C-alpha positions as CSV (number, residue, x, y, z in Angstrom):
1,X,132.2,55.3,-35.2
2,X,130.4,55.3,-31.9
3,X,130.6,52.3,-29.6
4,X,127.5,50.1,-30.1
5,X,125.9,47.5,-27.9
6,X,123.0,45.2,-28.5
7,X,120.3,45.6,-25.9
8,X,118.2,42.6,-24.6
9,X,115.3,43.7,-26.9
10,X,117.5,43.3,-29.9
11,X,117.7,47.1,-30.4
12,X,121.2,48.6,-30.8
13,X,122.5,51.4,-28.6
14,X,125.1,53.7,-30.1
15,X,126.8,55.3,-27.2
16,X,127.7,58.9,-27.4
17,X,129.6,61.0,-24.9
18,X,127.9,63.5,-22.7
19,X,129.4,67.0,-22.3
20,X,132.2,67.5,-19.8
21,X,129.8,69.5,-17.7
22,X,127.1,66.8,-17.7
23,X,129.7,64.1,-16.8
24,X,130.9,66.5,-14.0
25,X,127.5,66.5,-12.5
26,X,127.4,62.7,-12.8
27,X,130.7,62.3,-11.1
28,X,129.8,64.8,-8.3
29,X,126.5,63.1,-7.6
30,X,128.1,59.6,-7.5
31,X,130.7,61.0,-5.1
32,X,128.1,62.4,-2.8
33,X,126.1,59.1,-2.8
34,X,129.2,57.0,-2.2
35,X,129.9,59.1,1.0
36,X,126.9,57.4,2.5
37,X,128.2,53.9,1.8
38,X,129.8,52.3,4.9
39,X,132.9,50.2,4.2
40,X,133.3,49.5,7.9
41,X,136.4,51.8,8.2
42,X,138.6,49.2,6.5
43,X,142.0,50.3,5.5
44,X,142.2,47.7,2.7
45,X,139.3,47.0,0.4
46,X,138.1,43.5,0.9
47,X,135.5,41.3,-1.0
48,X,133.0,42.1,1.9
49,X,133.5,45.8,1.2
50,X,133.0,45.3,-2.6
51,X,129.8,43.3,-1.9
52,X,128.6,46.2,0.4
53,X,129.2,48.7,-2.4
54,X,127.5,46.6,-5.0
55,X,124.4,46.3,-2.8
56,X,124.3,50.1,-2.8
57,X,124.4,50.5,-6.5
58,X,120.7,50.2,-7.2
59,X,119.9,52.9,-4.7
60,X,122.6,55.1,-6.3
61,X,121.0,55.0,-9.7
62,X,117.4,54.9,-8.7
63,X,117.2,58.2,-6.9
64,X,115.3,60.9,-8.9
65,X,118.3,63.2,-9.0
66,X,120.6,60.4,-10.3
67,X,118.1,59.3,-12.9
68,X,117.8,62.9,-14.1
69,X,121.6,63.2,-14.4
70,X,122.0,59.8,-16.1
71,X,119.3,60.7,-18.7
72,X,121.0,64.1,-19.2
73,X,124.1,62.1,-20.1
74,X,122.2,59.6,-22.3
75,X,120.7,62.2,-24.7
76,X,123.6,61.8,-27.2
77,X,123.2,58.1,-27.3
78,X,121.0,56.7,-30.0
79,X,118.7,53.6,-30.0
80,X,118.3,51.9,-33.4
81,X,115.4,49.6,-33.5
82,X,115.1,46.5,-35.7
83,X,113.4,48.5,-38.4
84,X,116.4,51.0,-38.5
85,X,114.4,53.8,-36.8
86,X,116.7,56.0,-34.6
87,X,115.8,57.9,-31.4
88,X,117.8,59.5,-28.6
89,X,117.9,57.5,-25.4
90,X,115.4,59.3,-23.2
91,X,112.9,58.2,-20.6
92,X,110.2,58.0,-23.3
93,X,112.1,55.1,-24.9
94,X,111.1,53.0,-21.9
95,X,107.4,53.8,-22.2
96,X,107.1,50.7,-24.3
97,X,107.0,47.7,-21.9
98,X,108.9,45.6,-24.5
99,X,111.9,47.9,-23.8
100,X,111.9,47.7,-20.0
101,X,114.4,44.9,-20.2
102,X,116.8,47.4,-21.8
103,X,116.8,49.8,-18.8
104,X,119.6,48.5,-16.6
105,X,121.9,47.4,-19.5
106,X,121.5,50.8,-21.1
107,X,122.1,52.7,-17.9
108,X,125.1,50.6,-17.1
109,X,126.6,51.2,-20.5
110,X,125.9,55.0,-20.3
111,X,127.7,55.1,-17.0
112,X,130.7,53.0,-18.1
113,X,131.1,54.8,-21.4
114,X,131.1,58.3,-19.8
115,X,133.0,57.5,-16.6
116,X,135.7,55.1,-17.8
117,X,137.9,57.9,-19.3
118,X,138.0,59.6,-16.0
119,X,138.7,56.4,-14.1
120,X,141.5,55.6,-16.5
121,X,143.0,59.1,-15.9
122,X,142.5,58.7,-12.1
123,X,144.4,55.4,-12.1
124,X,147.2,56.8,-14.1
125,X,147.5,59.7,-11.7
126,X,147.8,57.4,-8.6
127,X,151.2,56.6,-7.0
128,X,152.6,53.2,-8.3
129,X,151.7,51.3,-5.1
130,X,148.1,52.4,-5.2
131,X,147.8,51.8,-8.9
132,X,149.1,48.2,-8.4
133,X,146.6,47.6,-5.6
134,X,143.7,49.0,-7.6
135,X,144.7,46.9,-10.6
136,X,144.6,43.8,-8.5
137,X,141.1,44.7,-7.2
138,X,139.7,45.4,-10.6
139,X,141.0,42.1,-12.2
């Protein structure tokens, strides 16, 4: 069964995985965008650096190219409204102003669902010292 979340509108979102190629485009685009984020050349990631990164997140997902990639990744996710009607999560879902409140929670869930398997694999591939440091940061 697909992972399901409840959106602020009360509709359900059944999260589906994008293809490997689609998620590859997403990872590549995020990597490119993150290159522009300044972390003040710090060797160790601090709370100030994390705040800087979080402030950049809206600009990461609001660019036209990122929105296109995110919606490419969302097409296998299904919105189920309160009547039980089902539709793929596409930009047209948000044409109803009642569903605008669902936009960021849906996008966040699509990103997490599709990127978390790669992040878990990346963490496992890191040397033990780096893995421990990253685990402390993410707690």
